[in-house]
LOFIPA-234015 format. One record per residue (C-alpha): residue number from 1; residue in one letter; x, y, z. Coordinates in steps of 0.05 Angstrom, whole numbers, always signed. Layout:
REM residues N
<r seq="NUM" type="A" px="X" py="Y" pz="Z"/>
...
END
This chain:
REM residues 151
<r seq="1" type="M" px="-3220" py="-5507" pz="+82"/>
<r seq="2" type="E" px="-3182" py="-5452" pz="+48"/>
<r seq="3" type="K" px="-3163" py="-5425" pz="+117"/>
<r seq="4" type="V" px="-3133" py="-5492" pz="+137"/>
<r seq="5" type="S" px="-3094" py="-5496" pz="+71"/>
<r seq="6" type="L" px="-3068" py="-5424" pz="+80"/>
<r seq="7" type="R" px="-3048" py="-5440" pz="+152"/>
<r seq="8" type="I" px="-3007" py="-5500" pz="+128"/>
<r seq="9" type="E" px="-2974" py="-5457" pz="+75"/>
<r seq="10" type="A" px="-2956" py="-5404" pz="+127"/>
<r seq="11" type="L" px="-2926" py="-5457" pz="+173"/>
<r seq="12" type="L" px="-2885" py="-5484" pz="+115"/>
<r seq="13" type="K" px="-2856" py="-5415" pz="+103"/>
<r seq="14" type="E" px="-2838" py="-5407" pz="+176"/>
<r seq="15" type="G" px="-2810" py="-5476" pz="+179"/>
<r seq="16" type="T" px="-2767" py="-5465" pz="+118"/>
<r seq="17" type="R" px="-2739" py="-5401" pz="+147"/>
<r seq="18" type="F" px="-2722" py="-5436" pz="+212"/>
<r seq="19" type="F" px="-2689" py="-5497" pz="+181"/>
<r seq="20" type="M" px="-2649" py="-5455" pz="+131"/>
<r seq="21" type="H" px="-2617" py="-5415" pz="+188"/>
<r seq="22" type="A" px="-2610" py="-5467" pz="+243"/>
<r seq="23" type="S" px="-2542" py="-5497" pz="+257"/>
<r seq="24" type="E" px="-2530" py="-5572" pz="+249"/>
<r seq="25" type="D" px="-2514" py="-5575" pz="+323"/>
<r seq="26" type="E" px="-2582" py="-5544" pz="+341"/>
<r seq="27" type="L" px="-2619" py="-5592" pz="+294"/>
<r seq="28" type="S" px="-2582" py="-5653" pz="+320"/>
<r seq="29" type="R" px="-2583" py="-5639" pz="+395"/>
<r seq="30" type="K" px="-2629" py="-5685" pz="+434"/>
<r seq="31" type="P" px="-2658" py="-5657" pz="+498"/>
<r seq="32" type="S" px="-2650" py="-5727" pz="+528"/>
<r seq="33" type="P" px="-2635" py="-5796" pz="+499"/>
<r seq="34" type="E" px="-2708" py="-5815" pz="+493"/>
<r seq="35" type="K" px="-2731" py="-5748" pz="+463"/>
<r seq="36" type="W" px="-2727" py="-5729" pz="+390"/>
<r seq="37" type="S" px="-2679" py="-5677" pz="+363"/>
<r seq="38" type="K" px="-2707" py="-5621" pz="+320"/>
<r seq="39" type="R" px="-2685" py="-5660" pz="+258"/>
<r seq="40" type="E" px="-2722" py="-5722" pz="+283"/>
<r seq="41" type="I" px="-2785" py="-5680" pz="+295"/>
<r seq="42" type="L" px="-2779" py="-5658" pz="+222"/>
<r seq="43" type="G" px="-2774" py="-5732" pz="+204"/>
<r seq="44" type="H" px="-2836" py="-5747" pz="+245"/>
<r seq="45" type="L" px="-2872" py="-5691" pz="+208"/>
<r seq="46" type="I" px="-2853" py="-5725" pz="+142"/>
<r seq="47" type="D" px="-2881" py="-5791" pz="+167"/>
<r seq="48" type="S" px="-2945" py="-5755" pz="+189"/>
<r seq="49" type="A" px="-2951" py="-5722" pz="+121"/>
<r seq="50" type="I" px="-2942" py="-5788" pz="+85"/>
<r seq="51" type="H" px="-2995" py="-5823" pz="+126"/>
<r seq="52" type="N" px="-3044" py="-5765" pz="+124"/>
<r seq="53" type="L" px="-3038" py="-5755" pz="+49"/>
<r seq="54" type="V" px="-3058" py="-5828" pz="+42"/>
<r seq="55" type="R" px="-3116" py="-5819" pz="+91"/>
<r seq="56" type="F" px="-3141" py="-5755" pz="+57"/>
<r seq="57" type="T" px="-3139" py="-5790" pz="-10"/>
<r seq="58" type="E" px="-3163" py="-5860" pz="+7"/>
<r seq="59" type="S" px="-3221" py="-5836" pz="+49"/>
<r seq="60" type="R" px="-3252" py="-5805" pz="-13"/>
<r seq="61" type="Y" px="-3257" py="-5870" pz="-53"/>
<r seq="62" type="Q" px="-3256" py="-5928" pz="-3"/>
<r seq="63" type="A" px="-3316" py="-5958" pz="+33"/>
<r seq="64" type="Q" px="-3345" py="-5915" pz="+88"/>
<r seq="65" type="P" px="-3332" py="-5906" pz="+143"/>
<r seq="66" type="Y" px="-3258" py="-5899" pz="+127"/>
<r seq="67" type="K" px="-3217" py="-5940" pz="+175"/>
<r seq="68" type="H" px="-3162" py="-5896" pz="+206"/>
<r seq="69" type="R" px="-3098" py="-5937" pz="+214"/>
<r seq="70" type="P" px="-3049" py="-5913" pz="+267"/>
<r seq="71" type="Y" px="-2974" py="-5920" pz="+258"/>
<r seq="72" type="D" px="-2916" py="-5928" pz="+307"/>
<r seq="73" type="Q" px="-2884" py="-5859" pz="+304"/>
<r seq="74" type="N" px="-2823" py="-5877" pz="+346"/>
<r seq="75" type="E" px="-2806" py="-5938" pz="+303"/>
<r seq="76" type="L" px="-2813" py="-5898" pz="+239"/>
<r seq="77" type="V" px="-2766" py="-5844" pz="+265"/>
<r seq="78" type="R" px="-2717" py="-5897" pz="+286"/>
<r seq="79" type="I" px="-2720" py="-5940" pz="+223"/>
<r seq="80" type="N" px="-2716" py="-5879" pz="+177"/>
<r seq="81" type="D" px="-2655" py="-5855" pz="+217"/>
<r seq="82" type="Y" px="-2675" py="-5783" pz="+209"/>
<r seq="83" type="Q" px="-2622" py="-5761" pz="+259"/>
<r seq="84" type="N" px="-2568" py="-5778" pz="+208"/>
<r seq="85" type="Q" px="-2601" py="-5752" pz="+145"/>
<r seq="86" type="E" px="-2585" py="-5688" pz="+107"/>
<r seq="87" type="T" px="-2629" py="-5631" pz="+131"/>
<r seq="88" type="E" px="-2638" py="-5605" pz="+60"/>
<r seq="89" type="D" px="-2663" py="-5673" pz="+35"/>
<r seq="90" type="L" px="-2713" py="-5677" pz="+93"/>
<r seq="91" type="M" px="-2736" py="-5605" pz="+79"/>
<r seq="92" type="V" px="-2749" py="-5619" pz="+5"/>
<r seq="93" type="L" px="-2791" py="-5680" pz="+22"/>
<r seq="94" type="W" px="-2829" py="-5645" pz="+79"/>
<r seq="95" type="L" px="-2845" py="-5585" pz="+35"/>
<r seq="96" type="S" px="-2867" py="-5627" pz="-25"/>
<r seq="97" type="L" px="-2913" py="-5671" pz="+16"/>
<r seq="98" type="N" px="-2944" py="-5612" pz="+53"/>
<r seq="99" type="R" px="-2955" py="-5570" pz="-10"/>
<r seq="100" type="R" px="-2993" py="-5629" pz="-39"/>
<r seq="101" type="I" px="-3034" py="-5635" pz="+25"/>
<r seq="102" type="A" px="-3049" py="-5561" pz="+27"/>
<r seq="103" type="S" px="-3072" py="-5564" pz="-45"/>
<r seq="104" type="L" px="-3115" py="-5625" pz="-31"/>
<r seq="105" type="I" px="-3147" py="-5592" pz="+30"/>
<r seq="106" type="A" px="-3161" py="-5528" pz="-9"/>
<r seq="107" type="S" px="-3198" py="-5567" pz="-63"/>
<r seq="108" type="V" px="-3238" py="-5616" pz="-22"/>
<r seq="109" type="S" px="-3313" py="-5611" pz="-33"/>
<r seq="110" type="E" px="-3362" py="-5594" pz="+23"/>
<r seq="111" type="N" px="-3394" py="-5662" pz="+12"/>
<r seq="112" type="D" px="-3328" py="-5699" pz="+21"/>
<r seq="113" type="L" px="-3313" py="-5662" pz="+86"/>
<r seq="114" type="S" px="-3369" py="-5703" pz="+119"/>
<r seq="115" type="I" px="-3338" py="-5770" pz="+101"/>
<r seq="116" type="P" px="-3339" py="-5811" pz="+165"/>
<r seq="117" type="I" px="-3272" py="-5833" pz="+194"/>
<r seq="118" type="Q" px="-3272" py="-5892" pz="+242"/>
<r seq="119" type="F" px="-3216" py="-5894" pz="+294"/>
<r seq="120" type="T" px="-3189" py="-5958" pz="+325"/>
<r seq="121" type="D" px="-3217" py="-5939" pz="+393"/>
<r seq="122" type="G" px="-3287" py="-5940" pz="+363"/>
<r seq="123" type="T" px="-3298" py="-5865" pz="+359"/>
<r seq="124" type="A" px="-3317" py="-5831" pz="+294"/>
<r seq="125" type="K" px="-3302" py="-5763" pz="+265"/>
<r seq="126" type="D" px="-3305" py="-5735" pz="+195"/>
<r seq="127" type="L" px="-3254" py="-5717" pz="+142"/>
<r seq="128" type="K" px="-3259" py="-5643" pz="+160"/>
<r seq="129" type="F" px="-3237" py="-5660" pz="+231"/>
<r seq="130" type="L" px="-3179" py="-5701" pz="+206"/>
<r seq="131" type="M" px="-3155" py="-5646" pz="+160"/>
<r seq="132" type="T" px="-3161" py="-5592" pz="+212"/>
<r seq="133" type="D" px="-3127" py="-5637" pz="+264"/>
<r seq="134" type="Y" px="-3069" py="-5648" pz="+215"/>
<r seq="135" type="A" px="-3056" py="-5573" pz="+213"/>
<r seq="136" type="D" px="-3060" py="-5570" pz="+290"/>
<r seq="137" type="H" px="-3011" py="-5628" pz="+295"/>
<r seq="138" type="L" px="-2963" py="-5595" pz="+247"/>
<r seq="139" type="E" px="-2965" py="-5530" pz="+286"/>
<r seq="140" type="H" px="-2957" py="-5567" pz="+353"/>
<r seq="141" type="H" px="-2892" py="-5600" pz="+331"/>
<r seq="142" type="L" px="-2865" py="-5538" pz="+298"/>
<r seq="143" type="R" px="-2875" py="-5502" pz="+364"/>
<r seq="144" type="Q" px="-2834" py="-5557" pz="+397"/>
<r seq="145" type="I" px="-2779" py="-5537" pz="+349"/>
<r seq="146" type="D" px="-2789" py="-5462" pz="+359"/>
<r seq="147" type="P" px="-2844" py="-5434" pz="+406"/>
<r seq="148" type="S" px="-2855" py="-5374" pz="+360"/>
<r seq="149" type="F" px="-2885" py="-5416" pz="+303"/>
<r seq="150" type="G" px="-2955" py="-5397" pz="+284"/>
<r seq="151" type="R" px="-2957" py="-5334" pz="+325"/>
END
């Protein structure tokens, strides 16, 4: 899982560079009223990090299979009002959460990677899938912000 951890760290570096140099106008601009701005995408990535950090931790001590609980991403972005928050504050939180996640992923045991995860639709995967999928999700949304991410 070291590769997944290093991939997250590389994406954090790229993301930091982008957000440090992007204008407030670029970060706030919404492609359409129902689409997220780049700042709101960053907020969604914070919500994703919060929920996945809990999943990656709880799955290792709770009864198995671990029950994956979805969340309403649009409501969280709206309620947290990411559009009107300071970019620097969001960046600090995003970086801190993801550094913790990268460290957790790097140190997970081979045995724990096979912990079963039960999704609400009845399908099952393992913790390794969930952790790898998290990195894919992070890269997907960073590419929405800037298509050159992860290349």
